[in-house]
N, CA, C and O atoms as a GROMACS GRO file, in nm:
protein
  292
    1UNK      N    1   0.422  -0.497   0.102
    1UNK     CA    2   0.450  -0.372   0.146
    1UNK      C    3   0.333  -0.296   0.172
    1UNK      O    4   0.241  -0.285   0.090
    2UNK      N    5   0.333  -0.234   0.302
    2UNK     CA    6   0.227  -0.122   0.313
    2UNK      C    7   0.302   0.019   0.334
    2UNK      O    8   0.413   0.027   0.385
    3UNK      N    9   0.238   0.113   0.296
    3UNK     CA   10   0.286   0.254   0.287
    3UNK      C   11   0.176   0.325   0.343
    3UNK      O   12   0.063   0.330   0.295
    4UNK      N   13   0.221   0.386   0.463
    4UNK     CA   14   0.119   0.481   0.538
    4UNK      C   15   0.165   0.616   0.525
    4UNK      O   16   0.281   0.650   0.548
    5UNK      N   17   0.060   0.705   0.483
    5UNK     CA   18   0.077   0.847   0.467
    5UNK      C   19   0.001   0.921   0.584
    5UNK      O   20  -0.119   0.898   0.600
    6UNK      N   21   0.062   1.000   0.657
    6UNK     CA   22  -0.015   1.090   0.752
    6UNK      C   23  -0.010   1.223   0.696
    6UNK      O   24   0.096   1.276   0.663
    7UNK      N   25  -0.115   1.272   0.684
    7UNK     CA   26  -0.122   1.416   0.634
    7UNK      C   27  -0.226   1.514   0.710
    7UNK      O   28  -0.304   1.473   0.796
    8UNK      N   29  -0.219   1.623   0.675
    8UNK     CA   30  -0.305   1.727   0.729
    8UNK      C   31  -0.443   1.720   0.661
    8UNK      O   32  -0.449   1.680   0.545
    9UNK      N   33  -0.554   1.758   0.726
    9UNK     CA   34  -0.679   1.741   0.660
    9UNK      C   35  -0.694   1.828   0.534
    9UNK      O   36  -0.624   1.929   0.521
   10UNK      N   37  -0.773   1.795   0.454
   10UNK     CA   38  -0.801   1.888   0.341
   10UNK      C   39  -0.789   1.826   0.206
   10UNK      O   40  -0.835   1.883   0.107
   11UNK      N   41  -0.728   1.708   0.199
   11UNK     CA   42  -0.711   1.640   0.051
   11UNK      C   43  -0.838   1.569   0.032
   11UNK      O   44  -0.894   1.512   0.126
   12UNK      N   45  -0.886   1.573  -0.094
   12UNK     CA   46  -1.003   1.506  -0.127
   12UNK      C   47  -0.986   1.360  -0.143
   12UNK      O   48  -0.872   1.313  -0.152
   13UNK      N   49  -1.086   1.288  -0.148
   13UNK     CA   50  -1.082   1.137  -0.164
   13UNK      C   51  -1.027   1.118  -0.306
   13UNK      O   52  -0.965   1.014  -0.330
   14UNK      N   53  -1.042   1.209  -0.402
   14UNK     CA   54  -0.980   1.175  -0.535
   14UNK      C   55  -0.828   1.202  -0.529
   14UNK      O   56  -0.748   1.130  -0.587
   15UNK      N   57  -0.797   1.296  -0.466
   15UNK     CA   58  -0.637   1.338  -0.442
   15UNK      C   59  -0.586   1.219  -0.368
   15UNK      O   60  -0.480   1.177  -0.415
   16UNK      N   61  -0.632   1.155  -0.268
   16UNK     CA   62  -0.590   1.053  -0.190
   16UNK      C   63  -0.566   0.939  -0.267
   16UNK      O   64  -0.460   0.876  -0.254
   17UNK      N   65  -0.668   0.900  -0.361
   17UNK     CA   66  -0.660   0.788  -0.455
   17UNK      C   67  -0.547   0.800  -0.552
   17UNK      O   68  -0.468   0.710  -0.580
   18UNK      N   69  -0.547   0.917  -0.599
   18UNK     CA   70  -0.420   0.945  -0.692
   18UNK      C   71  -0.283   0.936  -0.639
   18UNK      O   72  -0.188   0.891  -0.703
   19UNK      N   73  -0.277   0.984  -0.511
   19UNK     CA   74  -0.155   0.960  -0.436
   19UNK      C   75  -0.137   0.809  -0.406
   19UNK      O   76  -0.023   0.765  -0.414
   20UNK      N   77  -0.225   0.737  -0.377
   20UNK     CA   78  -0.195   0.606  -0.347
   20UNK      C   79  -0.162   0.525  -0.471
   20UNK      O   80  -0.076   0.438  -0.465
   21UNK      N   81  -0.230   0.552  -0.586
   21UNK     CA   82  -0.189   0.493  -0.718
   21UNK      C   83  -0.056   0.531  -0.739
   21UNK      O   84   0.020   0.438  -0.767
   22UNK      N   85   0.000   0.662  -0.733
   22UNK     CA   86   0.116   0.694  -0.771
   22UNK      C   87   0.236   0.636  -0.677
   22UNK      O   88   0.352   0.630  -0.716
   23UNK      N   89   0.195   0.594  -0.549
   23UNK     CA   90   0.295   0.541  -0.459
   23UNK      C   91   0.306   0.395  -0.487
   23UNK      O   92   0.408   0.336  -0.454
   24UNK      N   93   0.210   0.334  -0.546
   24UNK     CA   94   0.199   0.202  -0.588
   24UNK      C   95   0.298   0.192  -0.718
   24UNK      O   96   0.388   0.109  -0.729
   25UNK      N   97   0.270   0.280  -0.802
   25UNK     CA   98   0.352   0.276  -0.923
   25UNK      C   99   0.497   0.299  -0.886
   25UNK      O  100   0.582   0.231  -0.944
   26UNK      N  101   0.535   0.389  -0.795
   26UNK     CA  102   0.670   0.419  -0.754
   26UNK      C  103   0.732   0.297  -0.700
   26UNK      O  104   0.847   0.266  -0.730
   27UNK      N  105   0.652   0.220  -0.614
   27UNK     CA  106   0.712   0.108  -0.557
   27UNK      C  107   0.739   0.004  -0.665
   27UNK      O  108   0.841  -0.065  -0.659
   28UNK      N  109   0.644  -0.011  -0.771
   28UNK     CA  110   0.660  -0.108  -0.877
   28UNK      C  111   0.796  -0.076  -0.954
   28UNK      O  112   0.868  -0.162  -1.004
   29UNK      N  113   0.818   0.052  -0.956
   29UNK     CA  114   0.925   0.092  -1.047
   29UNK      C  115   1.068   0.071  -0.991
   29UNK      O  116   1.169   0.084  -1.060
   30UNK      N  117   1.068   0.036  -0.854
   30UNK     CA  118   1.200  -0.020  -0.794
   30UNK      C  119   1.185  -0.161  -0.766
   30UNK      O  120   1.256  -0.211  -0.679
   31UNK      N  121   1.100  -0.232  -0.830
   31UNK     CA  122   1.087  -0.394  -0.835
   31UNK      C  123   1.002  -0.451  -0.736
   31UNK      O  124   1.006  -0.573  -0.714
   32UNK      N  125   0.917  -0.364  -0.667
   32UNK     CA  126   0.806  -0.433  -0.573
   32UNK      C  127   0.685  -0.456  -0.670
   32UNK      O  128   0.640  -0.376  -0.753
   33UNK      N  129   0.640  -0.586  -0.642
   33UNK     CA  130   0.528  -0.638  -0.721
   33UNK      C  131   0.407  -0.549  -0.674
   33UNK      O  132   0.374  -0.544  -0.556
   34UNK      N  133   0.341  -0.478  -0.776
   34UNK     CA  134   0.240  -0.395  -0.738
   34UNK      C  135   0.118  -0.454  -0.663
   34UNK      O  136   0.047  -0.386  -0.589
   35UNK      N  137   0.098  -0.588  -0.686
   35UNK     CA  138  -0.001  -0.648  -0.621
   35UNK      C  139   0.010  -0.671  -0.468
   35UNK      O  140  -0.087  -0.701  -0.399
   36UNK      N  141   0.148  -0.652  -0.418
   36UNK     CA  142   0.170  -0.665  -0.284
   36UNK      C  143   0.182  -0.542  -0.212
   36UNK      O  144   0.222  -0.542  -0.096
   37UNK      N  145   0.145  -0.422  -0.281
   37UNK     CA  146   0.144  -0.293  -0.212
   37UNK      C  147   0.012  -0.240  -0.181
   37UNK      O  148  -0.074  -0.233  -0.268
   38UNK      N  149  -0.012  -0.198  -0.050
   38UNK     CA  150  -0.127  -0.127  -0.006
   38UNK      C  151  -0.093  -0.004   0.049
   38UNK      O  152   0.018   0.013   0.101
   39UNK      N  153  -0.176   0.084   0.042
   39UNK     CA  154  -0.149   0.241   0.097
   39UNK      C  155  -0.273   0.272   0.181
   39UNK      O  156  -0.389   0.258   0.143
   40UNK      N  157  -0.235   0.315   0.298
   40UNK     CA  158  -0.352   0.389   0.378
   40UNK      C  159  -0.294   0.540   0.386
   40UNK      O  160  -0.175   0.571   0.380
   41UNK      N  161  -0.405   0.628   0.401
   41UNK     CA  162  -0.388   0.777   0.417
   41UNK      C  163  -0.462   0.820   0.534
   41UNK      O  164  -0.584   0.808   0.534
   42UNK      N  165  -0.399   0.869   0.637
   42UNK     CA  166  -0.470   0.918   0.740
   42UNK      C  167  -0.460   1.062   0.771
   42UNK      O  168  -0.352   1.119   0.765
   43UNK      N  169  -0.563   1.118   0.803
   43UNK     CA  170  -0.567   1.269   0.829
   43UNK      C  171  -0.541   1.291   0.974
   43UNK      O  172  -0.605   1.227   1.058
   44UNK      N  173  -0.438   1.393   1.012
   44UNK     CA  174  -0.410   1.416   1.156
   44UNK      C  175  -0.449   1.575   1.167
   44UNK      O  176  -0.408   1.662   1.090
   45UNK      N  177  -0.527   1.592   1.268
   45UNK     CA  178  -0.565   1.730   1.286
   45UNK      C  179  -0.430   1.831   1.306
   45UNK      O  180  -0.329   1.796   1.367
   46UNK      N  181  -0.447   1.936   1.254
   46UNK     CA  182  -0.341   2.051   1.276
   46UNK      C  183  -0.275   2.060   1.408
   46UNK      O  184  -0.154   2.066   1.427
   47UNK      N  185  -0.370   2.060   1.496
   47UNK     CA  186  -0.330   2.080   1.639
   47UNK      C  187  -0.227   1.962   1.703
   47UNK      O  188  -0.155   1.972   1.802
   48UNK      N  189  -0.246   1.852   1.617
   48UNK     CA  190  -0.162   1.732   1.667
   48UNK      C  191  -0.034   1.718   1.601
   48UNK      O  192   0.054   1.640   1.637
   49UNK      N  193  -0.027   1.805   1.495
   49UNK     CA  194   0.077   1.786   1.386
   49UNK      C  195   0.223   1.795   1.446
   49UNK      O  196   0.302   1.702   1.432
   50UNK      N  197   0.254   1.906   1.511
   50UNK     CA  198   0.373   1.925   1.568
   50UNK      C  199   0.418   1.831   1.653
   50UNK      O  200   0.532   1.787   1.642
   51UNK      N  201   0.326   1.786   1.758
   51UNK     CA  202   0.368   1.672   1.849
   51UNK      C  203   0.397   1.548   1.773
   51UNK      O  204   0.490   1.476   1.808
   52UNK      N  205   0.320   1.518   1.669
   52UNK     CA  206   0.342   1.392   1.580
   52UNK      C  207   0.480   1.406   1.517
   52UNK      O  208   0.554   1.309   1.509
   53UNK      N  209   0.512   1.519   1.476
   53UNK     CA  210   0.643   1.538   1.397
   53UNK      C  211   0.756   1.526   1.509
   53UNK      O  212   0.849   1.447   1.493
   54UNK      N  213   0.746   1.598   1.612
   54UNK     CA  214   0.852   1.593   1.718
   54UNK      C  215   0.877   1.448   1.760
   54UNK      O  216   0.992   1.406   1.767
   55UNK      N  217   0.766   1.366   1.791
   55UNK     CA  218   0.774   1.244   1.844
   55UNK      C  219   0.824   1.120   1.736
   55UNK      O  220   0.858   1.009   1.775
   56UNK      N  221   0.822   1.156   1.612
   56UNK     CA  222   0.870   1.068   1.509
   56UNK      C  223   1.012   1.035   1.522
   56UNK      O  224   1.098   1.122   1.506
   57UNK      N  225   1.044   0.902   1.552
   57UNK     CA  226   1.185   0.874   1.551
   57UNK      C  227   1.267   0.898   1.428
   57UNK      O  228   1.219   0.866   1.319
   58UNK      N  229   1.386   0.949   1.436
   58UNK     CA  230   1.464   0.986   1.336
   58UNK      C  231   1.471   0.866   1.230
   58UNK      O  232   1.461   0.885   1.109
   59UNK      N  233   1.490   0.736   1.290
   59UNK     CA  234   1.485   0.628   1.193
   59UNK      C  235   1.366   0.593   1.122
   59UNK      O  236   1.364   0.493   1.049
   60UNK      N  237   1.272   0.663   1.136
   60UNK     CA  238   1.145   0.660   1.060
   60UNK      C  239   1.131   0.764   0.947
   60UNK      O  240   1.046   0.761   0.858
   61UNK      N  241   1.226   0.856   0.964
   61UNK     CA  242   1.216   0.957   0.860
   61UNK      C  243   1.288   0.927   0.737
   61UNK      O  244   1.411   0.922   0.736
   62UNK      N  245   1.221   0.906   0.641
   62UNK     CA  246   1.287   0.856   0.510
   62UNK      C  247   1.353   0.965   0.413
   62UNK      O  248   1.436   0.936   0.326
   63UNK      N  249   1.314   1.072   0.433
   63UNK     CA  250   1.375   1.188   0.358
   63UNK      C  251   1.450   1.290   0.461
   63UNK      O  252   1.408   1.399   0.500
   64UNK      N  253   1.570   1.225   0.494
   64UNK     CA  254   1.643   1.301   0.608
   64UNK      C  255   1.686   1.444   0.575
   64UNK      O  256   1.708   1.525   0.665
   65UNK      N  257   1.698   1.473   0.447
   65UNK     CA  258   1.739   1.617   0.428
   65UNK      C  259   1.636   1.716   0.485
   65UNK      O  260   1.671   1.832   0.505
   66UNK      N  261   1.514   1.677   0.511
   66UNK     CA  262   1.424   1.772   0.570
   66UNK      C  263   1.431   1.789   0.726
   66UNK      O  264   1.350   1.855   0.791
   67UNK      N  265   1.543   1.718   0.780
   67UNK     CA  266   1.560   1.731   0.908
   67UNK      C  267   1.696   1.804   0.931
   67UNK      O  268   1.787   1.784   0.850
   68UNK      N  269   1.714   1.884   1.036
   68UNK     CA  270   1.824   1.971   1.059
   68UNK      C  271   1.934   1.867   1.091
   68UNK      O  272   1.913   1.773   1.168
   69UNK      N  273   2.067   1.890   1.021
   69UNK     CA  274   2.173   1.819   1.047
   69UNK      C  275   2.199   1.702   0.941
   69UNK      O  276   2.299   1.630   0.946
   70UNK      N  277   2.106   1.689   0.850
   70UNK     CA  278   2.105   1.599   0.748
   70UNK      C  279   2.126   1.650   0.612
   70UNK      O  280   2.104   1.581   0.512
   71UNK      N  281   2.169   1.769   0.608
   71UNK     CA  282   2.187   1.848   0.475
   71UNK      C  283   2.274   1.783   0.369
   71UNK      O  284   2.265   1.817   0.251
   72UNK      N  285   2.370   1.679   0.416
   72UNK     CA  286   2.466   1.620   0.329
   72UNK      C  287   2.405   1.506   0.257
   72UNK      O  288   2.466   1.465   0.158
   73UNK      N  289   2.301   1.452   0.291
   73UNK     CA  290   2.238   1.336   0.241
   73UNK      C  291   2.156   1.360   0.104
   73UNK      O  292   2.097   1.266   0.050
   0.00000   0.00000   0.00000
């Protein structure tokens, strides 16, 4: 399993490593073998963020309650 995180700039390398570690732990907690999990964290400039979010397909949004119309999930 590979987990990709796209974030706004500003997080330190230490914060990114901690996030990656916690994501691996979360995957392991639902039965994914931790040695099969990799994580990448990419910074996206603020000026590109709105376009990125608008173009992200709904089926790639895993936390639907953050999208309008999905409040019941």
